N, C-alpha and C positions, 0 to 999 in steps of 0.2 A: 936720216933725210937725206943726205944729198947721195948716198950709195942708193936709196929708192926712186930717186928722182933719174938717178943717171940710167940703171935699169932698166926702168921706165922705157926713155928714149933709147934703148939695144935692144929688147924685147918684143917681140907681137905681140904674145899672148899676154904679157903685163897693159900694152896699149890698149887689148881689147879691152883688158878687165877693168880700164880707167872709164874706157869709153863706154862699157857699160854700167857702169856704176853710178855714170851720169843720165844717162836714157833712162834706167830705173828710176830715178828720182824721183826724174818725170812723171812719168807713167803713172807711178805706183803711190804719190804724194795725188796727182787727179784724179784716180780709181780710187784710194784709199781716203780721202776725204768724203765722196759720195757714198763708200760704202758705211764711214759712221755715222755720216748724215741720217741715211736712209737703212740706219743697224742692221745690216745686212753681213755681220763677221761672220754668223754661224752660216750662212750662205756661202760667202767666199770660201771658207775651211771646208765647204762641200765640195764644190769645184776642185779645191786645190786637190783635196785626195782623191776625187771621181776622176779624176785627170792621169791616175797611173793605170786606171781599166787602158787607157788609149795608148800608154806607153807599152802594157803588157802586149796588146794587137797586133802593135808594128813590130814589136819586136819578134812576135810566133808570124807574122807573113813578112818581115823583110823589107819596110820601108821606116822612113825616118822616125825615130818617135818621138820627135817634135809635134810631125804633122798627127802623130794617130793624137796624142793628147789634147792637141789645140783643138779638132774634130770632134773627142771624146767629151771634152769639157762645155767647148760650144752647146753641144745636144744636152749633156747632162744640167746646163744653168737653165737653157732653155722647159726642160723638163721639168724642172723642181719647179719654178714658175708656174708650168702650166698644171702639176699637179696642185699645185698650192692654191691655186686660181678658179678651177673649173672642178672640184675633188670636195667632199667632207672632208678631208687629210689637213691637220693642221700644217703649217710650212715646217715649222723644226722637225715632224716625224718624215715629211717627205727629204727632208736634206738631209736628215739621219741614217733614212733608207738608199739614196745613191751614194751618199759618202760610204760607207761601208760596202755597197756592190760594187761602185767603181774600185775598190781598193783589193777586193775579192776577184774579180775576172781580172785584174790586174797580176796577181801574185798566180791563178790557175795559168795563165797563156806563159806567163814567163817561165812555171815550172812544165809547162809543155812543148815550149822551145829544145827543139833536137842540139845538140853539140852545147857546148861550153855556153852556160850562163853567163848573159852581160852583168858589170858590178854597175848594182844599181844604186850605190852610196851618193854620185853624183846628182841623181834625182831626188834622191830623198833628205840630202843632207845640203844639197850644193855644192859647186867646185868653180867658183869666179873663173879659173885661170881655164877650163876648156873652153869656155866660151868663142864660137866660133864667129864667123863673119855673119853668113846669115839670121843667125841671131842676131846680129847686132842689127844690121837691115832691116828685120822682120821691126827689133825695138825704135831703130829710128822713126820707120814708118808708121807704128801706133802711138807713138810721142808725137809727129807731130800732127795724124789724125787728132788724137785729143784735143791737140792744142788748140786745132782748128774747130772741132765742135765746141769748145768751151767757150772760145772766143764768139763763133758767131750764134749761139742757144744759147747762153750763160742762165739768160732771166728764166726759160722755161724747164732749164734741168734743175734751176734754183727750185723752182716751184711745184718741180714733181717730187724731188727728194725730200722736201720737207712736207709738202700736204696734196697726196693724189688731190683728192676730191676737192679741193679750191684750183686746183688746178683746171680741173676737168671744167667749172666754171668758167676757166678766163679762155676756154677752147683751146685748151694747149694738146699736141696729142700724146698722152700721158703711155697708153699700150705701147707705142712706134718709139718711143723716148726709152721707156723698163726695159723694151727687148734688145733697141742697141747699147742700152747702158750695162744688160747683161751678156752680150756678147762680147762688148768691150771687156769687161772685166774678165773673162774668158780667157782671153786672146795675151791679154796682160799678165796673165798669174802664169800661162804655159811658158810664155816668153821671159819669163821672171826665175819660173823652176830653177836652172841654172846657178843662177846667182845667188838663192839660200835656200834650196830646197823644197819639197812638198811638206815636211814637217813644221819649218820654220816662216815658210813666206807669209801668215797670214799677219805673224809678228810684223812684218816688213813694212804691209798695208796698213795696220791700225795703228802703232804706236807713233808715228811724226802727226799725225794729224789729232789725235788723242795729246798730245805732248803740245801743239800751238792749242788747242783747245781750251786747254788750264788758263790762257789769260787775254783768249779774244773767241767771239761768237760770230765772227763774221764767215760767210760761207768763203770767201774770195780771200780772204786773206789768210784762212788757215790751207789754204790748199798752195797759195803762195811762201807759207813761211814752212809748211811742209816739205813741198820740192827743195829748199832751202838745206832740212838740214836730215831730210833723207840722202840729199846726195855727200851732204857732211858725215854722213854717219857710215855710209857705206866705202868712200874714200878713207875715212880712221880706222873702220875695220880691214879694208883692205891692206892699211899700212900694220896694220897688228899681228895681221896675218902673215906677212911677208918677214919681218923682223921677230918675231917668235916660232914659225911655222906652226898657226896654230889654225884651224878651218879657217876658211874666210866667212860662212855662213853665218857659221855662230859667233865670228868676232862681231859682225856687223850688227847681228840683232845686240848683242852685250852694247855695244855702244850704243844703239838706239836706246834699250832700255834705262841705259845709263842715263840719259839725255832725258829721260820720262823721269824718273827719280828727281835729278835737281832741277826740274820745272816744278813737280809738288813743293819741293822744299824753299824753292824761291816764291814760289804762291803762300804757302802755310807762314812765310816769315815777314811778307807784305802784308796778309792780313793780319798779324799777329799784331805789327805796328801804325795800323792804321788809326 
């Protein structure tokens, strides 16, 4: 542990990894709670995998793959919502189509990219040690933005999350809130890809909220404690990765999965002895 602390103080990439873990703990917990309450887990998975299309296009045209993923993810999320609400296609069908289409587009454009094919492992499975200052800045901005939005519009967001029809009767701009949350969800997903990767990202968004939901049904408490669990799990996973030379993303998800299993065991024991 002392070696880990000393190396964090010495190496910039470890400092970036630690800061990213804390910022991601805030953003993913806030967005993750909304996703779980709205039952949008499949939608978040669709956005995550569709972002690969933007990564492939960015590589082909020679610009930052994170920017490509961000544009593609935002458009995909709004497209999924539009198709589901304006057509007769079921939401899960729309998500499935764009999920597969995004991945296929990414694969084709990367295959068409001349010269050396980039190493995509960090996008698919994450590599927290490759997080750069611009990604940290983006995470800091989105974290502050989410905190501000959920502080000033907490009531409206909760009403929209639990019951859109009731929210409309309270003159709450449901469409605006829904669109804003989709954009924020897509942005958070893209800025978190480097942490755990496309394959594992949905777990980072959903495991902490459902872990806390075992013990409480309060939206605000779920959000607050999910932040704590996500930060703790990310830092613990980073430490396990450091001492065992294992992939950081997988280590983080295993730690969070362990937290969930322990929460279910504790809940079962408490329920048995009541």
